[in-house]
C-alpha positions in Angstrom: 110.2 -60.4 7.1 112.5 -62.5 5.2 111.7 -62.6 1.2 113.4 -64.3 -1.6 113.1 -63.7 -5.4 111.8 -66.1 -7.6 111.4 -66.3 -11.3 107.6 -67.2 -12.4 107.0 -69.4 -15.6 106.3 -66.1 -18.0 109.8 -65.0 -17.1 108.7 -62.2 -14.5 109.4 -62.4 -11.2 107.8 -62.5 -7.6 108.9 -62.8 -3.9 108.5 -65.9 -1.7 107.8 -65.7 2.0 109.2 -68.6 4.0 107.6 -67.8 7.1 104.3 -67.7 5.5 104.8 -70.7 2.9 103.6 -68.1 0.4 104.0 -66.0 -3.1 103.4 -62.3 -3.6 102.0 -63.3 -7.4 101.2 -66.5 -9.2 104.1 -68.9 -9.7 102.7 -69.4 -13.3 103.4 -65.9 -14.0 103.4 -62.5 -12.0 103.0 -60.4 -14.8 100.7 -62.5 -16.8 98.3 -62.6 -13.3 98.4 -58.8 -12.8 97.6 -57.8 -16.2 94.8 -60.0 -16.4 93.2 -59.4 -13.3 93.8 -55.9 -12.2 94.2 -54.1 -15.6 92.3 -56.1 -18.3 89.4 -57.6 -15.7 89.5 -54.3 -13.7 90.7 -50.8 -14.4 90.1 -51.3 -18.2 86.5 -52.2 -17.4 85.7 -49.0 -15.4 83.7 -46.1 -17.0 85.4 -43.3 -14.8 86.8 -40.5 -16.8 89.7 -40.2 -14.4 89.6 -43.6 -12.6 90.3 -43.5 -8.5 91.9 -46.6 -7.5 92.4 -48.3 -4.1 95.0 -50.9 -3.9 95.1 -53.3 -1.2 99.0 -54.7 -0.9 101.3 -52.5 -2.7 104.1 -55.3 -2.5 106.7 -55.4 -5.2 104.8 -52.2 -7.1 104.0 -54.4 -9.8 100.2 -53.5 -10.0 100.8 -49.9 -9.5 103.7 -49.7 -12.6 101.4 -51.9 -15.1 98.6 -49.1 -13.8 100.9 -46.3 -14.7 101.8 -47.8 -18.1 97.8 -47.8 -18.9 97.6 -44.5 -17.7 100.1 -43.0 -19.9 98.0 -44.1 -22.8 96.3 -41.2 -22.3 93.7 -41.8 -19.0 94.6 -40.1 -15.7 94.7 -42.5 -13.0 94.5 -41.4 -9.3 96.0 -44.4 -7.4 96.3 -45.1 -3.7 97.9 -48.2 -2.4 98.3 -49.6 1.0 101.2 -51.4 2.3 101.8 -52.2 6.3 105.4 -53.8 5.4 107.4 -51.6 2.5 109.9 -53.9 1.1 113.6 -52.8 1.3 115.0 -51.0 -1.8 117.9 -53.8 -2.4 114.8 -56.0 -3.1 113.0 -53.8 -5.1 116.1 -52.8 -7.5 116.6 -56.4 -8.1 113.3 -57.3 -9.4 113.3 -56.9 -13.5 109.8 -55.7 -14.4 111.1 -53.0 -16.6 112.2 -55.4 -19.1 108.6 -56.2 -20.0 107.6 -52.6 -20.9 108.4 -49.5 -23.3 111.6 -48.2 -22.7 110.1 -45.1 -22.1 108.2 -46.2 -19.1 111.3 -47.6 -17.2 112.3 -44.7 -15.3 109.0 -44.5 -13.6 109.5 -48.0 -11.9 112.1 -46.2 -9.8 109.9 -43.3 -9.2 107.0 -45.1 -7.8 109.2 -46.6 -5.2 111.0 -43.7 -4.4 107.7 -41.4 -4.1 107.4 -40.4 -0.3 104.9 -42.1 1.6 101.6 -41.0 2.7 101.0 -38.2 0.8 100.0 -37.6 -3.0 102.8 -37.7 -5.7 102.5 -36.8 -9.5 104.7 -39.2 -11.2 103.6 -38.7 -14.5 100.9 -35.9 -15.8 98.3 -39.1 -16.0 99.6 -41.1 -12.9 98.9 -39.8 -9.5 100.1 -41.8 -6.7 99.5 -42.1 -2.8 101.3 -45.1 -0.9 99.9 -45.6 2.5 101.9 -47.0 5.0 99.2 -48.9 6.7 96.9 -51.9 6.1 93.0 -51.8 5.7 91.9 -53.4 9.2 92.6 -49.9 11.2 92.0 -47.4 8.4 89.0 -45.1 8.3 88.3 -44.7 4.5 86.8 -41.0 3.7 87.2 -41.4 0.1 85.5 -43.1 -2.8 87.0 -45.3 -5.4 86.1 -46.5 -8.8 88.3 -49.8 -8.6 89.7 -51.8 -6.2 92.4 -54.3 -6.6 92.2 -56.6 -3.7 95.7 -58.3 -3.5 95.9 -59.3 -0.1 97.7 -62.8 0.9 95.6 -65.7 0.7 92.8 -66.3 3.0 94.3 -69.2 4.8 97.7 -66.7 5.1 96.1 -63.6 6.0 92.5 -64.4 7.4 92.2 -61.2 8.8 91.9 -59.4 5.5 88.8 -61.6 4.5 86.3 -61.1 6.8 82.8 -59.6 6.6 83.7 -56.5 8.1 86.7 -55.8 5.5 84.4 -56.9 2.6 81.6 -54.3 3.9 84.4 -51.5 4.1 85.5 -52.1 0.5 81.9 -51.9 -0.7 81.0 -49.0 1.1 84.1 -47.0 -0.3 83.1 -48.0 -3.8 81.3 -45.6 -6.2 78.0 -46.9 -7.8 79.1 -49.5 -10.7 82.7 -49.5 -8.8 84.6 -52.5 -9.2 86.0 -55.0 -7.0 88.6 -57.5 -8.5 90.5 -60.3 -6.7 92.5 -63.5 -7.8 90.6 -65.5 -5.1 87.7 -67.2 -6.4 87.0 -69.4 -3.0 83.2 -69.7 -2.7 83.1 -68.3 0.9 84.6 -65.5 -0.5 82.1 -64.9 -3.2 79.2 -65.7 -0.8 80.8 -62.8 1.7 80.9 -60.5 -1.5 77.1 -61.0 -2.4 76.1 -60.6 1.4 77.7 -57.1 0.9 75.9 -56.3 -1.7 78.0 -56.8 -4.9 76.9 -58.7 -7.8 79.6 -61.1 -8.6 81.0 -62.6 -11.4 83.2 -65.7 -11.6 85.6 -64.9 -14.6 88.3 -67.1 -16.3 91.5 -66.8 -15.0 94.8 -65.6 -16.2 96.3 -67.8 -18.7 98.2 -71.0 -17.6 97.1 -69.9 -14.1 94.3 -70.1 -11.6 91.1 -71.5 -13.4 88.7 -68.6 -12.1 88.8 -65.3 -10.6 86.2 -62.8 -8.8 84.8 -59.6 -9.9 82.2 -57.9 -7.9 80.3 -54.8 -8.9 78.4 -52.5 -6.7 
């Protein structure tokens, strides 16, 4: 899959996929989007002592890296991420997310990408990572999670990831009061979440980006 690096409005980078005419993150700000939706609206709202996070779409590793940065404040996170098409290392090495964090965290971005696939790896004492080279569709999920980052490509680009069956699978693997967050605020997705059993909130989107995002609570 061909990808091209593109700088977004907040100075952080994303990837553009010409075949899909789609970006990995918001062109209004990749870093801003990830921090707002997945960290502040998702992870930081979880009451779990040691949150178990499931990410749908590892991509560039930005969400994982920002979660590690949050975990290093003293709250241990167990982070599972699914990715059917891992990016090549030459692309990863050109991403510049480490410019935006404390210098003590810089080595961990590479460590996240060098961690072995399909097994647990302790990146730091507070951040435990399992990258799985698969997608959600065929996966039988046996574990329970406290937070789900749903970061698949948009419904019109990847419709198989936005079906009642997939949303039902997500609902079933969440703990009571578990949190589902996504950038997509389409009415059809909101109704799908409600039908699955979620209490759904429309929340303000990231500064300068989408007007609204969705959060579902089990």
